[in-house]
N, C-alpha and C positions, 0 to 999 in steps of 0.2 A: 326678206323687203325695206325698202327704206323707212323710214321716219319720216311724216313729213311734221310741221309744225306752224300747228295752230292758237286762233286769239282763245279764254273758254270762257265761254259767254255768264257763264254764273261760278261761287266759288267752289273748290272740290274739298272736302275733307282729308286730313291725310297727316300723320303722324312720323319726321324722320325715322330713319333706324329701317325701312325694311322696303323693295319697290313694290310698288303696285301700279294692277293694270287695274284701268276702271272702264265698265263699259260705257260707249258713248255713242254719237249719232254728230256727223260730222256734216256740215253743211256750207255751201258758199253765200254771203250776204256780202253785197256792196264792191264786189272783185274780192274781199276775205274772206279766208277758213275762219270758223266759227264749228267750236264744238261742245259740246253740251253731253251732261249724263245720260243713260236710261233712267234712272230716278234708285229708288233702292238695288245696292249691289248685291245683295244677299245670296247665297252659291242658290238658295232654292227660288229663287226671282225669276222664273225664266221668260216673264214676260220681259225681262228687259235685254237679256241676249235677243230674243227675237227683235227686238225693237233696233239694237245695234246696229253700225255699219264699220265700226273702228272698236281700239281699245286706245282708252287714254296712260300714256305710259308716264308712271309717277315713279324718279329715279329717286332712290334708296337713302340721298341727301337731303330732299325736298321734303319743307311742311308743308301747312296746308298752303291753298294756291287762292289767293282772289281771285274776282272776272276782268278782264283784260290782258291777263296774266300769257304771255304764251304755254303753250307746254305743245309733249311732242305723241304724238296718235300713229299708229298702226293702224294702216289699211286692210278691211276683211277681202276687197277684191281691187279692181281696178279702177277710178278717177272716171265717175259715169257725166 
């Protein structure tokens, strides 16, 4: 499935050196795709998975992301 580019609505914590997939919520705001996390990303936090409609893909070499930067997202299903 192809990746979509979206603007991060909030800062995302990440340390360079590994690829991370954070649970996210993708929405359309003013004609632009925006994405935010679902909150805590721990493996035991099931609420964050049930609220998500995408994964935010943070590449191996990338460090922290500031709000307003472009990130890639992997949708769980087609766009509605």
